[in-house]
C-alpha positions as CSV (number, residue, x, y, z in Angstrom):
1,M,132.5,111.9,125.4
2,K,131.1,110.2,122.4
3,T,133.4,108.7,119.8
4,K,133.0,109.8,116.2
5,K,131.1,107.3,114.1
6,V,130.7,107.1,110.3
7,L,128.0,105.4,108.4
8,S,127.8,104.9,104.7
9,L,125.5,107.4,103.0
10,I,122.9,105.0,101.7
11,L,122.9,102.7,104.7
12,A,122.5,105.7,107.0
13,A,119.5,106.9,105.1
14,M,117.8,103.6,105.8
15,M,118.6,103.4,109.5
16,T,114.9,104.0,110.6
17,C,114.1,100.7,109.0
18,T,117.3,98.6,109.7
19,A,120.0,99.1,112.3
20,F,123.7,98.8,111.4
21,T,126.9,98.6,113.3
22,S,128.9,101.8,112.8
23,M,132.6,102.0,111.9
24,T,134.9,104.5,113.6
25,A,136.8,106.9,111.3
26,F,137.8,110.5,111.1
27,A,138.6,113.1,108.4
28,D,142.3,113.8,107.8
29,D,143.5,117.4,108.2
30,A,144.6,119.5,105.3
31,A,148.2,118.3,105.7
32,E,147.0,114.6,105.2
33,Q,148.6,113.4,108.4
34,T,148.8,109.7,108.8
35,P,146.1,108.2,111.2
36,V,147.5,106.8,114.4
37,A,146.4,103.3,115.2
38,Q,144.5,103.1,118.5
39,T,142.9,100.4,120.6
40,E,139.7,101.1,122.7
41,T,138.8,99.0,125.7
42,V,135.2,98.0,126.2
43,A,133.6,99.1,129.4
44,A,132.8,96.5,132.1
45,E,129.1,97.4,132.4
46,H,126.6,98.3,129.7
47,T,123.0,98.9,129.2
48,Y,121.0,97.0,126.6
49,T,117.8,98.1,124.8
50,V,115.3,96.2,122.7
51,V,114.7,98.1,119.5
52,G,112.5,97.5,116.5
53,D,109.3,98.3,114.7
54,A,106.9,96.6,117.2
55,S,104.0,98.5,118.6
56,F,104.5,97.0,122.0
57,L,107.9,98.8,122.4
58,G,108.1,102.2,124.2
59,D,109.4,103.8,121.0
60,K,110.2,102.4,117.5
61,W,113.9,102.0,116.5
62,N,115.1,104.2,119.4
63,P,118.0,102.7,121.3
64,A,117.7,105.3,124.1
65,T,114.2,104.3,125.1
66,A,114.4,103.6,128.9
67,A,111.1,101.6,128.8
68,D,112.8,99.0,126.6
69,H,116.0,98.6,128.7
70,M,116.7,95.0,129.5
71,D,117.1,93.7,133.1
72,K,120.3,92.0,134.2
73,Q,119.7,88.6,135.7
74,D,121.7,86.8,138.4
75,D,123.4,84.6,135.8
76,G,124.7,87.7,134.0
77,T,122.2,87.5,131.1
78,F,119.9,90.4,130.1
79,V,116.2,89.8,129.7
80,K,113.2,91.9,128.6
81,E,109.7,90.4,128.5
82,Y,106.5,91.8,126.9
83,T,103.1,90.4,127.6
84,G,99.7,90.8,125.9
85,V,101.3,91.1,122.5
86,G,98.9,90.9,119.5
87,A,99.3,89.0,116.3
88,G,101.4,90.5,113.6
89,V,104.8,90.6,111.9
90,Y,107.7,92.3,113.9
91,E,111.4,93.1,113.6
92,L,113.6,93.3,116.7
93,K,117.3,93.5,117.7
94,V,119.3,94.6,120.8
95,A,121.4,97.8,121.0
96,E,124.2,98.5,123.4
97,D,124.6,101.7,125.6
98,D,121.6,103.6,124.1
99,A,123.3,103.9,120.7
100,W,123.7,102.1,117.4
101,D,127.5,101.6,117.7
102,V,127.1,98.0,118.8
103,S,124.0,95.9,118.2
104,F,123.0,92.2,118.3
105,G,120.6,90.4,116.0
106,A,119.7,87.1,114.4
107,D,123.2,86.3,113.2
108,E,126.8,87.5,113.5
109,T,126.2,90.4,111.1
110,G,123.6,91.9,113.4
111,A,120.6,91.3,111.1
112,N,117.2,92.0,112.5
113,F,115.0,89.2,114.0
114,K,112.0,89.1,111.6
115,F,109.2,86.9,112.9
116,E,105.4,86.5,112.9
117,I,103.1,86.1,115.9
118,K,99.8,84.3,115.0
119,E,98.2,84.2,118.5
120,E,96.7,87.1,120.3
121,N,97.8,87.9,123.9
122,S,101.2,86.4,123.3
123,T,104.4,86.8,125.4
124,V,107.7,87.9,123.7
125,K,110.9,87.3,125.6
126,V,114.2,88.9,124.4
127,M,117.4,87.5,125.9
128,L,121.0,88.5,125.5
129,T,123.8,86.2,126.7
130,I,127.2,87.9,127.1
131,K,130.1,85.8,125.9
132,G,132.9,88.3,126.6
133,T,134.6,90.6,124.3
134,K,136.2,90.4,120.8
135,T,138.6,92.5,118.9
136,V,137.5,94.0,115.6
137,D,139.4,96.2,113.1
138,V,138.6,99.9,112.8
139,K,138.7,101.0,109.1
140,D,138.6,104.4,107.5
141,E,136.3,105.2,104.6
142,A,138.7,103.8,102.1
143,G,138.7,100.5,103.9
144,N,142.2,100.9,105.4
145,V,142.7,99.5,108.9
146,T,143.5,102.3,111.2
147,G,143.5,100.4,114.5
148,T,141.5,98.0,116.6
149,K,138.9,98.1,119.3
150,E,137.2,95.7,121.7
151,V,133.5,95.3,121.5
152,T,131.0,93.1,123.4
153,D,130.6,89.5,122.1
154,A,127.1,88.4,122.8
155,E,124.2,86.3,121.4
156,A,120.6,87.5,121.2
157,T,117.5,85.3,121.3
158,V,113.8,85.9,120.8
159,L,111.1,83.6,122.1
160,V,107.4,83.8,121.6
161,N,105.4,81.9,124.1
162,G,108.5,80.0,125.1
163,V,109.5,78.8,121.6
164,A,111.4,80.2,118.7
165,P,109.0,82.3,116.5
166,E,108.0,81.5,113.0
167,A,109.4,83.4,110.0
168,P,106.9,85.9,108.6
169,T,104.7,84.6,105.8
170,Q,103.6,86.7,102.8
171,P,100.0,87.8,103.0
172,A,97.6,85.4,101.3
173,E,95.9,88.3,99.5
174,T,96.4,92.0,99.3
175,F,95.2,94.0,102.3
176,H,95.0,97.7,103.0
177,V,95.5,99.7,106.2
178,V,94.5,103.3,106.9
179,A,97.6,105.0,108.4
180,G,97.3,108.5,109.9
181,D,96.7,110.6,112.9
182,A,96.1,108.6,116.1
183,G,93.0,110.6,116.9
184,L,91.3,109.0,113.9
185,C,93.2,105.7,113.6
186,N,92.2,104.0,116.9
187,G,95.0,105.7,118.9
188,V,97.7,104.4,116.5
189,N,100.0,107.1,114.9
190,W,100.9,106.5,111.2
191,D,101.5,102.7,111.3
192,P,100.9,101.1,107.9
193,A,100.8,97.6,109.4
194,D,98.5,98.1,112.4
195,E,95.7,95.5,112.6
196,A,93.3,97.8,114.3
197,N,93.2,99.9,111.1
198,K,93.1,97.1,108.6
199,M,90.3,97.6,106.0
200,T,87.6,94.8,105.6
201,K,87.2,93.3,102.2
202,K,83.6,93.2,101.1
203,D,81.8,90.7,98.8
204,D,82.0,93.1,95.9
205,G,85.8,93.2,96.2
206,T,86.0,96.8,97.6
207,F,87.5,97.6,101.0
208,E,86.2,99.7,103.9
209,I,86.8,100.7,107.5
210,V,84.5,102.6,109.8
211,Y,85.6,104.7,112.8
212,T,83.0,105.6,115.4
213,G,83.1,108.2,118.2
214,V,85.6,110.4,116.3
215,A,86.2,113.7,118.1
216,K,85.9,117.1,116.4
217,G,89.1,118.1,114.7
218,E,91.4,117.9,111.7
219,Y,93.0,114.6,110.7
220,N,95.5,113.5,108.1
221,F,95.7,109.9,106.7
222,K,96.2,107.8,103.6
223,V,95.6,104.1,102.6
224,T,98.6,101.8,102.6
225,T,99.1,98.3,101.1
226,N,100.3,95.1,102.6
227,G,101.6,96.6,105.8
228,G,104.3,98.9,104.4
229,W,105.0,102.3,102.8
230,D,106.9,100.8,99.8
231,N,104.0,98.6,98.6
232,G,102.0,101.4,97.2
233,D,99.7,103.8,98.9
234,W,96.5,105.5,97.9
235,N,95.4,109.0,98.3
236,L,91.8,110.2,97.9
237,S,92.2,112.5,94.9
238,G,91.3,109.7,92.5
239,D,94.3,110.4,90.2
240,A,97.2,108.8,92.0
241,K,97.8,105.3,93.3
242,F,101.4,105.3,94.5
243,G,103.2,108.0,96.6
244,G,100.2,110.4,96.6
245,P,100.0,113.2,99.3
246,N,98.1,112.7,102.5
247,A,94.4,113.5,102.7
248,T,93.2,116.0,105.2
249,I,89.6,115.9,106.6
250,V,87.8,118.2,109.1
251,V,85.3,116.6,111.5
252,E,83.0,119.3,112.7
253,E,81.1,117.4,115.4
254,D,82.2,115.2,118.3
255,N,81.2,111.5,118.3
256,S,81.2,111.4,114.5
257,T,81.4,108.4,112.2
258,V,84.2,108.3,109.6
259,K,84.2,105.7,106.8
260,V,87.0,105.2,104.4
261,T,86.4,103.0,101.3
262,L,88.8,101.8,98.6
263,N,88.1,100.4,95.1
264,E,91.2,98.8,93.7
265,A,89.8,98.5,90.2
266,D,89.2,102.2,89.9
267,E,92.3,103.1,91.9
268,H,90.2,105.4,94.0
269,A,89.4,105.9,97.7
270,N,86.6,107.8,99.3
271,C,85.8,109.2,102.7
272,Y,82.4,109.7,104.4
273,I,81.7,111.7,107.5
274,N,78.4,110.8,109.1
275,D,77.4,109.0,105.9
276,K,78.1,112.1,103.7
277,L,80.7,111.9,101.0
278,V,83.3,114.6,101.6
279,E,85.5,116.5,99.2
280,V,88.9,115.5,100.6
281,E,91.6,118.2,100.7
282,I,94.9,116.8,99.6
283,A,97.8,118.2,101.7
284,E,100.3,119.6,99.1
285,P,104.0,119.5,99.9
286,T,105.2,122.7,101.5
287,E,108.4,122.6,99.6
288,T,109.2,122.1,95.9
289,K,112.3,121.4,94.0
290,P,113.8,124.0,91.7
291,A,113.5,123.6,87.9
292,A,115.8,121.2,86.1
293,T,119.2,122.4,85.2
294,V,120.6,122.4,81.7
295,D,124.2,121.5,80.8
296,E,126.2,123.0,77.9
297,L,124.8,120.3,75.5
298,G,121.2,121.1,76.4
299,N,120.7,118.0,78.6
300,T,118.6,118.4,81.7
301,S,118.9,116.9,85.2
302,D,117.4,117.8,88.6
303,T,119.2,119.6,91.3
304,T,119.2,118.0,94.7
305,Y,118.6,120.8,97.1
306,K,115.3,122.1,98.5
307,E,114.0,125.4,97.4
308,G,114.1,127.8,100.4
309,G,116.8,125.8,102.2
310,Y,117.2,125.2,105.9
311,Y,117.4,128.8,107.1
312,Y,115.4,128.2,110.2
313,P,115.3,124.8,112.0
314,S,112.2,123.3,113.4
315,T,110.6,124.8,116.4
316,G,112.3,123.7,119.7
317,V,115.4,122.3,118.0
318,T,118.8,123.2,119.5
319,T,121.3,124.0,116.8
320,E,125.0,124.1,116.2
321,R,126.6,126.3,113.6
322,F,128.8,124.8,110.9
323,F,130.9,126.6,108.3
324,F,132.0,125.3,105.0
325,A,134.4,126.7,102.4
326,M,133.1,125.9,98.9
327,P,135.8,125.6,96.2
328,T,135.2,127.3,92.9
329,S,135.8,124.0,91.2
330,W,132.6,122.6,92.7
331,K,130.5,125.1,90.7
332,T,130.5,123.3,87.4
333,F,126.8,124.3,86.7
334,N,125.7,127.9,87.0
335,N,123.2,127.1,89.6
336,A,125.4,124.8,91.7
337,A,124.8,125.8,95.4
338,P,126.4,124.9,98.7
339,C,124.3,122.4,100.5
340,A,124.4,120.1,103.6
341,Y,122.8,116.8,104.3
342,W,122.2,114.5,107.3
343,W,120.0,111.6,108.1
344,N,119.5,111.6,111.8
345,E,116.6,113.4,113.5
346,P,115.7,116.0,114.2
347,D,115.2,117.7,110.8
348,A,116.7,114.8,108.9
349,C,116.7,115.1,105.1
350,R,113.8,113.0,103.8
351,L,116.0,111.7,100.9
352,W,119.7,112.1,100.2
353,Q,118.7,113.9,97.0
354,E,117.1,116.7,99.1
355,S,120.0,118.5,100.7
356,Y,119.6,121.7,102.6
357,L,120.9,125.0,101.2
358,L,123.6,126.8,103.2
359,R,123.6,130.5,103.9
360,D,126.2,133.0,102.8
361,A,128.6,133.8,105.7
362,G,129.8,137.0,103.9
363,T,133.5,136.2,103.9
364,D,136.2,134.2,102.0
365,V,139.1,132.0,103.2
366,T,142.4,131.4,101.4
367,V,143.8,128.0,100.9
368,G,147.3,128.1,99.2
369,D,146.9,130.4,96.2
370,Q,143.1,129.8,95.9
371,T,140.3,131.8,97.7
372,W,137.1,130.0,98.5
373,H,133.8,131.5,99.7
374,V,132.4,130.6,103.1
375,Y,128.8,129.4,103.8
376,Y,127.2,128.2,107.0
377,I,124.2,126.3,108.4
378,D,122.6,126.1,111.8
379,A,122.0,122.4,111.9
380,A,120.2,120.4,114.6
381,A,122.5,119.4,117.5
382,G,123.1,115.7,117.8
383,I,122.8,114.8,114.1
384,G,126.0,112.8,114.4
385,T,127.1,113.0,110.8
386,I,127.0,115.7,108.1
387,I,127.8,115.9,104.4
388,F,128.5,119.1,102.4
389,N,127.8,119.0,98.6
390,N,127.3,121.3,95.6
391,G,123.6,120.6,95.2
392,I,124.0,118.7,91.9
393,D,122.4,115.2,91.4
394,G,125.1,113.3,89.6
395,G,122.7,110.4,88.8
396,Q,123.8,106.8,88.5
397,A,127.3,105.9,87.5
398,P,127.6,104.8,83.9
399,T,127.7,101.1,83.1
400,D,127.8,99.0,80.0
401,E,124.0,99.2,79.8
402,T,123.4,102.7,81.2
403,P,125.0,105.8,79.7
404,A,126.2,108.6,82.0
405,S,123.6,111.1,83.1
406,P,124.0,114.8,82.1
407,N,125.4,115.7,85.5
408,W,127.6,112.7,86.0
409,G,131.0,113.8,87.2
410,K,129.7,117.3,88.1
411,N,128.4,116.6,91.6
412,Y,130.8,117.1,94.4
413,Q,130.4,116.1,98.0
414,T,132.4,115.5,101.2
415,A,132.8,112.2,102.8
416,N,130.7,111.4,105.9
417,L,131.9,114.0,108.4
418,S,131.4,113.2,112.1
419,V,130.2,116.1,114.3
420,E,129.9,114.1,117.5
421,G,133.1,115.2,119.1
422,L,136.6,113.7,119.4
423,D,138.2,112.0,122.3
424,K,141.6,113.1,123.5
425,G,144.3,111.8,121.1
426,E,141.7,110.6,118.6
427,N,142.8,113.1,115.9
428,P,146.3,114.6,115.7
429,A,144.8,117.9,114.6
430,F,143.0,118.2,118.0
431,P,145.2,116.2,120.5
432,D,143.3,117.4,123.5
433,G,139.9,116.3,122.0
434,L,137.0,118.4,120.8
435,E,133.6,118.4,122.6
436,N,131.6,119.8,119.7
437,F,131.9,121.3,116.2
438,N,130.0,124.5,116.9
439,N,131.5,127.4,114.8
440,M,134.0,125.0,113.2
441,I,134.8,125.2,109.5
442,F,135.5,122.3,107.2
443,I,138.2,122.9,104.6
444,V,138.1,120.5,101.6
445,D,141.3,118.8,100.5
446,E,140.8,118.3,96.8
447,N,143.7,115.8,96.7
448,D,142.0,113.6,99.3
449,T,139.4,111.6,97.3
450,S,137.7,108.2,97.5
451,V,134.9,106.5,95.6
452,A,131.7,105.5,97.4
453,E,131.3,101.7,97.0
454,L,127.6,101.7,96.6
455,S,127.0,104.9,94.5
456,G,130.3,105.1,92.6
457,A,130.4,108.8,93.5
458,T,133.7,110.6,94.3
459,T,133.9,112.0,97.8
460,Y,136.3,114.5,99.3
461,G,138.1,114.5,102.6
462,G,139.6,117.5,104.4
463,S,139.9,118.9,107.9
464,W,137.9,120.6,110.6
465,N,139.4,123.9,111.9
466,Y,138.6,126.7,114.3
467,F,137.1,129.6,112.4
468,H,138.2,133.0,113.8
469,E,136.7,136.4,113.7
470,D,139.2,137.7,111.1
471,S,138.2,134.9,108.7
472,T,141.3,132.8,109.3
473,F,141.3,129.2,110.4
474,D,143.6,126.8,112.2
475,T,143.6,124.1,114.8
476,T,144.2,126.4,117.8
477,P,141.2,127.7,119.9
478,G,140.7,131.4,119.9
479,T,138.2,134.0,118.7
480,V,135.0,132.9,117.0
481,Y,133.7,134.1,113.6
482,E,130.4,135.8,113.6
483,V,128.3,136.2,110.5
484,K,128.2,139.8,109.4
485,N,124.9,141.7,109.8
486,E,122.9,138.6,110.8
487,E,119.4,139.7,111.4
488,K,117.5,138.8,114.6
489,V,113.8,138.3,114.1
490,A,111.4,138.5,117.1
491,V,108.8,135.8,117.8
492,T,105.2,136.9,117.2
493,G,103.3,133.8,118.1
494,V,103.0,130.0,118.3
495,T,100.4,127.5,117.1
496,L,99.8,123.7,117.3
497,D,98.9,121.5,114.4
498,K,96.1,120.0,116.6
499,T,93.9,121.7,119.2
500,A,92.1,118.5,120.3
501,L,93.1,114.9,120.5
502,T,91.2,111.7,121.5
503,L,93.3,108.7,122.5
504,A,92.8,105.4,124.0
505,I,94.9,104.5,127.1
506,G,98.4,103.7,126.0
507,G,97.9,105.5,122.7
508,T,100.3,108.2,121.4
509,D,100.3,111.1,119.0
510,T,102.8,113.8,118.2
511,L,102.1,117.6,118.4
512,T,104.0,120.0,116.1
513,A,104.5,123.5,117.2
514,T,105.0,126.3,114.7
515,I,106.7,129.5,115.7
516,A,105.7,132.7,113.8
517,P,107.2,134.1,111.8
518,V,109.2,131.4,110.0
519,E,112.3,133.7,110.2
520,A,112.2,134.0,114.0
521,S,115.6,133.7,115.5
522,N,114.7,131.9,118.7
523,K,112.4,129.0,118.2
524,E,113.0,127.2,121.5
525,I,109.8,126.1,123.3
526,T,108.7,124.3,126.5
527,W,105.9,121.8,126.9
528,A,103.6,121.1,129.9
529,S,100.7,118.8,130.7
530,S,97.9,120.0,133.1
531,N,97.4,116.5,134.3
532,T,100.2,113.9,133.9
533,N,97.9,111.2,135.2
534,V,95.9,111.6,132.0
535,A,98.5,112.5,129.4
536,T,102.2,113.2,129.4
537,I,104.3,115.1,126.8
538,N,107.8,114.5,125.7
539,A,109.7,117.8,126.1
540,N,112.0,117.0,123.1
541,T,109.7,115.5,120.5
542,G,106.2,116.7,121.4
543,K,105.0,113.1,121.7
544,V,101.8,112.8,123.7
545,T,101.2,109.5,125.6
546,A,97.7,108.7,127.0
547,V,98.1,107.4,130.6
548,G,94.6,107.3,132.1
549,A,91.0,108.2,131.3
550,G,90.1,111.9,131.5
551,T,91.2,115.2,129.9
552,A,94.4,117.2,130.1
553,D,95.6,120.3,128.4
554,I,99.0,120.1,126.6
555,T,100.5,123.6,126.5
556,V,103.5,124.9,124.4
557,T,105.2,128.1,125.5
558,T,107.7,130.2,123.6
559,A,111.2,130.8,125.1
560,D,110.3,134.3,126.4
561,G,106.9,133.1,127.8
562,S,105.0,135.6,125.7
563,F,103.0,133.2,123.6
564,T,101.3,129.9,124.3
565,A,99.1,127.4,122.4
566,T,97.0,124.5,123.9
567,C,95.7,121.1,122.7
568,T,93.0,119.4,124.8
569,V,93.6,115.7,125.1
570,T,90.7,113.4,125.8
571,V,91.7,109.9,126.9
572,K,89.1,107.1,126.7
573,A,89.2,104.0,128.8
574,A,90.2,100.9,126.9
575,A,87.3,99.4,125.0
576,K,86.0,96.1,126.4
577,K,87.4,93.1,124.7
578,T,85.2,91.5,122.1
579,T,84.3,87.8,122.7
580,V,82.7,85.3,120.3
581,T,81.1,82.2,121.8
582,L,79.5,79.3,119.9
583,K,76.8,77.2,121.4
584,K,78.0,74.3,119.4
585,T,81.3,74.0,117.5
586,K,80.4,71.2,115.1
587,A,77.5,69.6,113.3
588,T,76.7,67.0,110.7
589,I,74.1,67.7,108.0
590,Y,73.1,66.1,104.7
591,V,73.5,67.6,101.2
592,K,71.0,70.5,100.9
593,G,70.4,70.2,104.6
594,T,71.0,73.3,106.8
595,V,72.1,74.2,110.3
596,K,72.2,77.7,111.9
597,I,75.3,78.6,113.9
598,A,74.3,79.9,117.3
599,A,76.9,82.6,118.0
600,T,76.9,85.0,120.9
601,V,79.0,88.2,120.6
602,K,79.8,90.5,123.5
603,N,81.3,93.9,123.1
604,G,81.2,93.5,119.3
605,K,81.9,96.0,116.6
606,G,80.0,96.1,113.4
607,T,78.5,93.1,111.7
608,T,79.5,89.5,112.6
609,T,80.8,87.7,109.5
610,Y,80.8,84.1,108.5
611,K,83.2,82.5,106.0
612,S,83.4,79.0,104.7
613,S,86.8,77.3,104.1
614,N,85.3,75.5,101.1
615,A,82.0,76.8,99.7
616,K,81.9,73.8,97.3
617,I,81.2,71.6,100.4
618,A,79.3,73.9,102.6
619,K,78.2,77.5,102.0
620,V,77.1,80.0,104.7
621,S,74.8,82.9,104.6
622,K,75.4,86.4,106.1
623,K,73.1,85.2,109.0
624,G,75.1,82.1,109.8
625,V,72.9,79.5,108.1
626,V,75.1,76.7,106.7
627,T,73.9,74.7,103.7
628,G,75.5,71.4,102.7
629,V,76.6,71.3,99.0
630,K,78.4,68.0,98.6
631,K,80.0,65.3,100.8
632,G,83.0,66.5,102.8
633,T,84.1,68.7,105.7
634,A,84.4,72.5,105.9
635,K,85.2,75.0,108.6
636,I,83.1,78.1,109.1
637,T,84.9,81.0,110.6
638,V,82.8,83.4,112.7
639,T,84.4,86.8,113.2
640,N,83.6,90.1,114.9
641,N,86.1,92.9,115.5
642,K,88.9,90.5,114.5
643,V,88.0,87.9,117.1
644,S,87.2,84.6,115.5
645,K,85.8,81.1,116.4
646,V,85.6,78.1,114.1
647,F,82.5,75.9,113.5
648,T,83.2,72.5,111.8
649,V,80.5,71.1,109.6
650,T,80.5,67.6,108.1
651,V,78.3,67.1,105.0
652,K,76.9,63.6,104.2
653,N,75.0,62.1,101.3
654,P,71.4,61.1,102.0
655,K,71.2,57.4,103.0
656,L,68.8,54.6,101.9
657,N,67.4,51.9,104.2
658,K,68.7,49.2,101.9
659,S,70.9,49.0,98.8
660,K,70.0,45.4,97.9
661,V,66.4,44.0,98.0
662,T,65.3,40.4,97.3
663,L,61.6,39.7,96.5
664,A,60.4,36.1,96.8
665,K,57.9,36.2,94.0
666,K,55.6,38.3,91.8
667,G,53.5,40.7,93.8
668,K,55.8,41.2,96.7
669,T,56.7,44.8,97.6
670,F,59.4,46.8,99.5
671,K,59.3,50.5,100.4
672,I,62.5,52.6,100.0
673,K,63.1,55.0,102.8
674,V,65.6,58.0,102.6
675,T,67.4,59.3,105.6
676,G,68.3,63.0,105.4
677,L,65.9,63.8,102.6
678,V,65.3,67.4,101.8
679,G,62.2,67.9,99.6
680,K,61.0,65.0,97.5
681,A,62.9,62.0,96.1
682,K,62.6,60.7,92.6
683,F,62.5,56.9,91.8
684,K,63.1,55.2,88.5
685,T,63.5,51.5,87.5
686,N,65.6,50.3,84.6
687,N,63.5,47.2,84.0
688,K,59.8,47.5,84.5
689,K,59.3,43.9,83.3
690,V,61.1,42.7,86.5
691,A,60.2,45.4,89.1
692,T,58.3,48.7,89.2
693,V,58.6,51.6,91.6
694,S,56.0,54.1,92.6
695,A,56.4,57.8,93.2
696,K,56.5,57.1,96.9
697,G,59.3,54.6,96.6
698,V,57.4,51.3,96.8
699,I,59.1,48.5,94.8
700,K,56.8,45.8,93.3
701,A,58.0,42.4,91.9
702,V,56.7,41.7,88.4
703,K,58.6,38.5,87.3
704,K,61.8,36.6,87.9
705,G,65.0,38.6,87.1
706,S,67.1,41.6,88.2
707,A,66.5,45.4,88.1
708,K,68.1,48.6,89.3
709,I,66.2,51.3,91.0
710,T,67.7,54.8,90.8
711,V,66.8,57.2,93.7
712,T,67.6,60.9,93.3
713,A,67.5,62.5,96.7
714,N,68.8,66.1,97.5
715,G,70.3,66.0,94.0
716,V,72.4,62.9,94.8
717,K,71.8,59.7,92.8
718,L,71.7,56.4,94.8
719,T,70.8,52.9,93.7
720,V,69.0,49.9,94.9
721,K,69.6,46.5,93.3
722,V,66.4,44.3,93.1
723,T,66.3,40.5,92.7
724,V,63.0,38.7,92.0
725,K,63.1,35.0,92.7
726,K,60.1,33.7,90.8
């Protein structure tokens, strides 16, 4: 049985980005019984999983991914090794027992390992050394120590190619990545940092990326900046830079070419299908917030809940029913509404300000001399923690600089309430334990309050109780309350968001099934693949994984077997690796001299590009012709399909055969020769009475004395000192 875990509200909402170690706590019952200190003993054997945001993992930030389980070594350590890893910036850590309760990172606080890999085809090795166990305090939400427990004491290490990896560096310049459906984005599903979908910066400062061989179908995507969602993203409507909705395009022919362009200056992106500019449909949100509320002084502030609520969970999600008694004191605005919020999948709230509306259970409960109305929600099973609130956004707590928002002090919510079950003896209200909270009711204790450290909001405790058919509640199992006149709605069909997918081997995408009508009571479904050697389907998430080349049909079926929908998956063999070979890797030229780089590209994509590390020393044309500009050394990078080779060019000044000339007497001559000359040289004497020089560089002695001949060759000025003896 799992032990109840509580996370802080804001930290939990960020858990898909950063993992945190949970603290054990439980809500007091209505009688405010004193918690009993307990000590848990850590198990002798554990499983350990590598978790993080890396594309080479089996799944991102999922501690229960079997493919990322570490192998125990003879010396007792645990090791997981990944080969063929591409360049990029990654975050990793290690989780214990397929959960977030205990994790190990770069330091004692469990911080993520953040590192950068600069070489393609690298090897990443994650190691965990078990030191033993250590005792830590267990605290409740108010910070009071309620007991202790033993947890694993271990040290995690990450090596890249056998050495400690480098810390990530900031991008030298802004870059953009197209993130979207895997069928469009090179088999990569909605990854804002994937190198394969990085746009190329053109000479005019705009960006573009071209996808070839795109299969017929509908695709969603947007353009992201600097590898993350929080750095600004671009939609294709031309009127929004940050946070715009996704774009939807329809490709009507197989083997099409899709080009996405971006002009930062105009804050505008465009899409072309087979070289034709398309009018991009912007996918509007399916849910909108209600209008702002108005307080008694005429001030306005948004409510937090979603219009339409969470009456019907996502298709295929198993649910548990939770009841909540809402005190009348929580309705300080006329449109305050009972709501629930959770941050774990499935059906997690996108933001904490977007709670789900509860439904009316059609009954009241009495607490002391006060009667409260009961509401309920069929929430996804396994969400771990739930919060009930009154749907009012309280805003930020007032400070010396910031006045109180109109709703400050009028939002009410419970503390983080665990719904993962209780072990025997963990809570005095349920001494024999509690496997689940299905059909339980939470009764708020308005005297049990605390202040959230991060938000400053007041939260309320209370107790879970069995909710009986006669609308009474207590801590004794018995009859179960059933919602009066709850309507059962029959299923009339099922559809998939995609009917065709094209993936590369190893690529993934996720199918979403929609049951009709939205009010249908039973939304459970099953998934099947016609050929698991080509593509597999995750029965819980709808995630498709490409296994081998070929085609397979992924079919979803409703619970009664009456309705099905199919998506045909085409898996392409992995593209051949691009190679760039240089006939020579270095050359020496003179100013204004040229050399053409002889590059051979195999399995290339698009145009081969050439870039000079210092165009003031050597510049290079689009065809790889290098021209010397001034004395020095520059490196020319030759790139195709993100594979690069470097050509080193040394530029020298043209050279004279002599810098000092002595002529014995009048009439004697000397011819100046220039090595590395491009075009014609110019010659000039500063003293014609001593020595003259012809247009071809012939010096002639006139009389005894000294003169200086200036030679301009390839735009460079050189000198020859002349001495005439007599």
